[in-house]
ZAMARGU-4260 file (C-alpha; in steps of 0.2 Angstrom, whole numbers, plus 5000, padded with zeros to 4 digits):
<rodrens>
0) 4946/4834/5097 | 4947/4846/5083 | 4943/4840/5065 | 4961/4840/5064 | 4964/4826/5075
5) 4972/4839/5089 | 4966/4845/5104 | 4970/4862/5101 | 4972/4872/5086 | 4986/4890/5085
10) 4980/4905/5079 | 4994/4908/5066 | 5004/4924/5069 | 5004/4943/5064 | 5023/4944/5071
15) 5035/4947/5058 | 5051/4946/5065 | 5067/4943/5054 | 5057/4949/5038 | 5062/4966/5028
20) 5049/4976/5021 | 5049/4988/5009 | 5039/5003/5010 | 5036/5017/4993 | 5030/5035/4998
25) 5036/5029/5017 | 5040/5049/5022 | 5022/5052/5025 | 5004/5048/5026 | 4998/5032/5024
30) 5016/5027/5020 | 5021/5031/5035 | 5008/5022/5046 | 5011/5006/5036 | 5029/5009/5040
35) 5026/5010/5058 | 5014/4997/5059 | 5029/4983/5050 | 5041/4991/5062 | 5030/4988/5076
40) 5026/4968/5072 | 5042/4967/5070 | 5048/4970/5054 | 5065/4977/5048 | 5059/4992/5036
45) 5067/5000/5020 | 5058/5017/5019 | 5057/5024/5001 | 5053/5040/4994 | 5063/5057/4983
50) 5061/5066/5001 | 5075/5059/5011 | 5072/5071/5023 | 5056/5066/5028 | 5063/5046/5029
55) 5076/5050/5042 | 5063/5059/5052 | 5052/5044/5051 | 5066/5033/5052 | 5071/5040/5067
60) 5055/5039/5075 | 5054/5020/5073 | 5071/5018/5080 | 5068/5029/5095 | 5053/5015/5098
65) 5063/5002/5098 | 5060/4995/5077 | 5071/4994/5066 | 5074/5006/5050 | 5081/5014/5035
70) 5079/5027/5024 | 5084/5023/5005 | 5079/5037/4993 | 5073/5034/4977 | 5064/5038/4963
75) 5049/5026/4958 | 5045/5031/4944 | 5063/5029/4937 | 5065/5010/4930 | 5085/5014/4933
80) 5083/5018/4951 | 5072/5004/4956 | 5085/4993/4949 | 5099/5000/4959 | 5087/5001/4976
85) 5083/4984/4974 | 5102/4979/4971 | 5106/4988/4987 | 5096/4978/4998 | 5100/4962/5005
90) 5083/4954/5005 | 5067/4956/5002 | 5050/4947/5008 | 5037/4962/5009 | 5034/4977/4998
95) 5023/4989/5001 | 5016/4998/4985 | 5011/5018/4993 | 5018/5028/4983 | 5002/5039/4972
100) 4997/5055/4968 | 4980/5064/4961 | 4975/5080/4954 | 4955/5080/4954 | 4947/5090/4939
105) 4932/5090/4926 | 4934/5075/4914 | 4936/5087/4900 | 4947/5097/4909 | 4960/5084/4909
110) 4976/5087/4902 | 4989/5074/4896 | 5002/5082/4905 | 4991/5079/4922 | 4985/5060/4914
115) 5003/5055/4909 | 5009/5060/4928 | 4996/5052/4937 | 4998/5035/4928 | 5014/5035/4929
120) 5014/5035/4948 | 4998/5027/4954 | 5001/5013/4941 | 5016/5012/4930 | 5025/5013/4946
125) 5017/5000/4955 | 5020/4988/4941 | 5038/4992/4940 | 5042/4990/4956 | 5032/4975/4960
130) 5040/4968/4945 | 5058/4971/4952 | 5051/4964/4967 | 5045/4950/4963 | 5063/4946/4956
135) 5070/4949/4971 | 5059/4939/4981 | 5061/4925/4969 | 5078/4925/4969 | 5081/4923/4987
140) 5066/4908/4985 | 5058/4912/5002 | 5041/4917/4996 | 5035/4935/4999 | 5019/4948/4999
145) 5015/4962/4988 | 5002/4974/4995 | 4995/4989/4984 | 4987/5005/4994 | 4975/5007/4984
150) 4955/5014/4986 | 4940/5012/4986 | 4939/5021/4969 | 4945/5006/4962 | 4931/4998/4965
155) 4918/5013/4960 | 4917/5030/4951 | 4918/5047/4956 | 4917/5064/4948 | 4932/5076/4945
160) 4942/5057/4945 | 4941/5049/4931 | 4959/5047/4929 | 4963/5042/4949 | 4948/5028/4945
165) 4954/5023/4931 | 4972/5020/4938 | 4964/5010/4956 | 4953/5000/4944 | 4969/4998/4934
170) 4979/4990/4952 | 4964/4981/4955 | 4967/4971/4940 | 4985/4971/4941 | 4983/4964/4958
175) 4971/4950/4953 | 4983/4944/4938 | 5000/4943/4948 | 4990/4933/4963 | 4985/4921/4950
180) 5004/4922/4942 | 5015/4922/4956 | 5007/4911/4968 | 5016/4897/4960 | 5032/4909/4969
185) 5023/4908/4986 | 5021/4928/4982 | 5006/4932/4987 | 4997/4950/4980 | 4982/4962/4987
190) 4977/4978/4990 | 4970/4987/5002 | 4955/5000/4999 | 4955/5015/5008 | 4940/5030/5010
195) 4943/5044/5010 | 4957/5047/5025 | 4965/5063/5034 | 4980/5065/5025 | 4992/5079/5018
200) 4985/5074/5001 | 4968/5075/5007 | 4971/5090/5020 | 4966/5104/5006 | 4950/5093/4999
205) 4944/5094/5016 | 4944/5112/5017 | 4931/5112/5005 | 4916/5114/5016 | 4905/5105/5003
210) 4916/5093/5001 | 4917/5088/5017 | 4900/5087/5021 | 4896/5077/5004 | 4910/5065/5009
215) 4904/5061/5026 | 4886/5059/5020 | 4890/5043/5007 | 4898/5035/5025 | 4888/5023/5034
220) 4899/5025/5050 | 4898/5043/5047 | 4918/5049/5050 | 4934/5048/5040 | 4946/5037/5040
225) 4963/5038/5052 | 4979/5033/5047 | 4977/5020/5064 | 4962/5012/5051 | 4974/5004/5038
230) 4986/4999/5050 | 4980/4983/5055 | 4974/4977/5038 | 4995/4980/5031 | 5002/4970/5045
235) 4986/4956/5044 | 4990/4953/5024 | 5009/4954/5027 | 5010/4941/5040 | 5008/4921/5041
240) 4988/4924/5046 | 4987/4930/5028 | 4992/4913/5021 | 4978/4909/5009 | 4974/4927/5005
245) 4981/4934/4985 | 4973/4943/4973 | 4960/4951/4982 | 4956/4967/4989 | 4951/4974/5006
250) 4942/4988/5008 | 4942/4998/5023 | 4930/5010/5016 | 4915/5015/5031 | 4904/5008/5021
255) 4904/5017/5005 | 4907/5002/4991 | 4892/4992/5001 | 4877/5006/4995
</rodrens>
């Protein structure tokens, strides 16, 4: 007999049938991968970004694979558009905050415009979208999961990434605070901290041979991340299998931060 007094114990499901998931920045990169992962796990996925043509391509690919997806255009730095987006969806169970940006440059060269742009998308928009999504989840009284695609740079520092690191550390603090504050509403809040991934955003960086070699030397596993490397974590943290996990970060960093 098990400690629970039963002859068998069932593993909690990681299936997401009947749930609605919203993914920001879903037209490419980590957002696209997250959308595919959630759809393949059975969720109905709402794809969000400012570029509707990219979203439609992703939605068509998900649909052709037997999944459910719809595209909705929204600038997540606009509180008005976020409010309109939340009003237009029938329910919300899962939010994936993925939209983000980076402008690598020396600390002394950072302009106020670049500072505002990075902070506005990487931190302020995450706060505003999470706030609106949490309200939608509370209205539905079904609980939910909020997951932010953060970065290993939310746990360490790096040259030429002062603003990016500041925003990602901010995301990690926000994750902890919301994990505590929203727990009474049965809303779990977590983040994922990927290492350098091969995405359209990072591709130009790795065309610099010195940067690529330095990055690989800092990864104990010896290779860059692939989009597929985050997909299982997105599904797990969004699913009932992660029912007791909130206010924390899952690092998918090839061992970068373990050193």
